[in-house]
DRENDO-1510 file (C-alpha; in Angstrom, 1 decimal, always signed):
<recs>
REC; n; res; u; v; w
REC; 1; MET; +113.5; +44.4; -44.8 .
REC; 2; TYR; +114.4; +46.0; -41.5 .
REC; 3; THR; +116.3; +42.9; -40.5 .
REC; 4; GLU; +118.5; +43.4; -43.6 .
REC; 5; PHE; +119.0; +47.1; -42.8 .
REC; 6; MET; +120.1; +46.1; -39.3 .
REC; 7; ALA; +122.5; +43.6; -40.7 .
REC; 8; VAL; +124.2; +46.1; -42.9 .
REC; 9; ALA; +124.4; +48.7; -40.2 .
REC; 10; LEU; +125.8; +46.1; -37.7 .
REC; 11; LEU; +128.4; +45.0; -40.2 .
REC; 12; LEU; +129.5; +48.5; -40.9 .
REC; 13; THR; +129.6; +49.2; -37.1 .
REC; 14; PHE; +131.6; +46.1; -36.4 .
REC; 15; LEU; +134.1; +46.8; -39.1 .
REC; 16; SER; +134.6; +50.4; -38.1 .
REC; 17; TYR; +135.0; +49.5; -34.5 .
REC; 18; ARG; +137.4; +46.5; -35.1 .
REC; 19; LEU; +139.4; +47.6; -38.1 .
REC; 20; PHE; +139.6; +51.4; -37.5 .
REC; 21; ARG; +139.6; +51.1; -33.7 .
REC; 22; LEU; +137.0; +53.9; -33.4 .
REC; 23; HIS; +135.5; +54.9; -30.1 .
REC; 24; PRO; +132.2; +53.0; -29.3 .
REC; 25; ALA; +130.2; +56.2; -29.4 .
REC; 26; VAL; +131.4; +56.9; -32.9 .
REC; 27; ALA; +130.6; +53.3; -33.9 .
REC; 28; LEU; +127.1; +53.8; -32.5 .
REC; 29; LEU; +126.8; +56.9; -34.6 .
REC; 30; ILE; +127.9; +55.0; -37.7 .
REC; 31; PHE; +125.2; +52.4; -36.9 .
REC; 32; ILE; +122.5; +55.0; -36.7 .
REC; 33; VAL; +123.6; +56.8; -39.9 .
REC; 34; ALA; +124.0; +53.5; -41.9 .
REC; 35; TYR; +120.5; +52.3; -40.8 .
REC; 36; THR; +118.9; +55.6; -41.7 .
REC; 37; VAL; +120.7; +55.9; -45.1 .
REC; 38; CYS; +119.6; +52.3; -46.0 .
REC; 39; TRP; +116.0; +53.1; -45.0 .
REC; 40; LEU; +115.8; +56.4; -46.8 .
REC; 41; LEU; +117.5; +55.0; -50.0 .
REC; 42; PHE; +115.1; +52.0; -49.9 .
REC; 43; LEU; +112.1; +54.3; -49.7 .
REC; 44; LYS; +113.2; +56.9; -52.2 .
REC; 45; ASN; +115.2; +55.2; -54.8 .
REC; 46; LYS; +113.7; +52.4; -57.0 .
REC; 47; THR; +117.1; +51.2; -58.3 .
REC; 48; PHE; +118.5; +50.8; -54.7 .
REC; 49; ARG; +115.3; +49.1; -53.7 .
REC; 50; LEU; +115.6; +46.5; -56.4 .
REC; 51; ALA; +119.4; +46.0; -55.9 .
REC; 52; PHE; +119.0; +45.7; -52.1 .
REC; 53; SER; +116.1; +43.3; -52.5 .
REC; 54; ILE; +118.1; +41.1; -54.9 .
REC; 55; VAL; +121.2; +41.1; -52.7 .
REC; 56; ALA; +119.1; +40.4; -49.5 .
REC; 57; ILE; +117.3; +37.5; -51.2 .
REC; 58; PHE; +120.6; +35.9; -52.2 .
REC; 59; GLY; +122.0; +36.7; -48.8 .
REC; 60; TRP; +119.3; +34.7; -47.1 .
REC; 61; ALA; +120.0; +31.8; -49.4 .
REC; 62; VAL; +123.7; +31.9; -48.7 .
REC; 63; LEU; +123.1; +32.2; -45.0 .
REC; 64; ALA; +120.7; +29.1; -45.1 .
REC; 65; TYR; +123.3; +27.1; -47.0 .
REC; 66; PHE; +126.1; +27.8; -44.6 .
REC; 67; ALA; +123.9; +27.5; -41.5 .
REC; 68; SER; +122.8; +24.0; -42.7 .
REC; 69; ARG; +126.4; +23.0; -43.3 .
REC; 70; TRP; +127.4; +24.4; -39.9 .
REC; 71; ILE; +124.6; +22.8; -37.8 .
REC; 72; GLY; +125.4; +19.2; -38.7 .
REC; 73; HIS; +127.0; +16.9; -41.1 .
REC; 74; VAL; +124.5; +17.2; -43.9 .
REC; 75; SER; +125.0; +16.3; -47.5 .
REC; 76; ALA; +125.6; +19.0; -50.1 .
REC; 77; THR; +122.2; +18.3; -51.5 .
REC; 78; THR; +120.5; +19.0; -48.2 .
REC; 79; ALA; +122.4; +22.3; -47.9 .
REC; 80; TRP; +121.3; +23.3; -51.4 .
REC; 81; VAL; +117.7; +22.4; -50.6 .
REC; 82; PHE; +117.8; +24.7; -47.5 .
REC; 83; ALA; +119.3; +27.5; -49.7 .
REC; 84; LEU; +116.6; +27.1; -52.3 .
REC; 85; LEU; +113.8; +27.1; -49.6 .
REC; 86; ALA; +115.3; +30.3; -48.1 .
REC; 87; PHE; +115.6; +31.9; -51.5 .
REC; 88; LEU; +111.9; +31.1; -52.3 .
REC; 89; VAL; +110.7; +32.3; -48.9 .
REC; 90; ALA; +112.7; +35.5; -49.2 .
REC; 91; LEU; +111.4; +36.0; -52.7 .
REC; 92; LEU; +107.8; +35.6; -51.6 .
REC; 93; GLY; +108.4; +38.0; -48.8 .
REC; 94; TYR; +109.9; +40.7; -51.0 .
REC; 95; LYS; +107.3; +40.2; -53.8 .
REC; 96; ASP; +104.5; +42.0; -52.1 .
REC; 97; LEU; +106.8; +44.9; -51.1 .
REC; 98; ILE; +108.2; +45.4; -54.6 .
REC; 99; ILE; +104.7; +45.3; -56.1 .
REC; 100; PHE; +103.4; +47.8; -53.5 .
REC; 101; LYS; +106.3; +50.2; -54.1 .
REC; 102; LYS; +105.9; +50.0; -57.9 .
REC; 103; SER; +102.4; +51.1; -57.7 .
REC; 104; ARG; +103.4; +54.3; -55.7 .
</recs>
């Protein structure tokens, strides 16, 4: 969960620094604010928690698919198997968190 928050914050920081040519100190401030907002929304808002979890699970699957294609010349079937495994592992990882947060 915190890895995904970090990824969102790093993406926003990178885009703000490269596209808007902001000062690095401002980009660092954007990183801190983005990470904090993701964390607070995840803890306080059930809709955001569910949506973020779904996007993160599919994000891990997409990352595994493209990583397997990038690492070597594997077949499309192998890449899809890696994507499915990453999806299932991420789903199992988020299952306990979603059940815990529903009970609160």
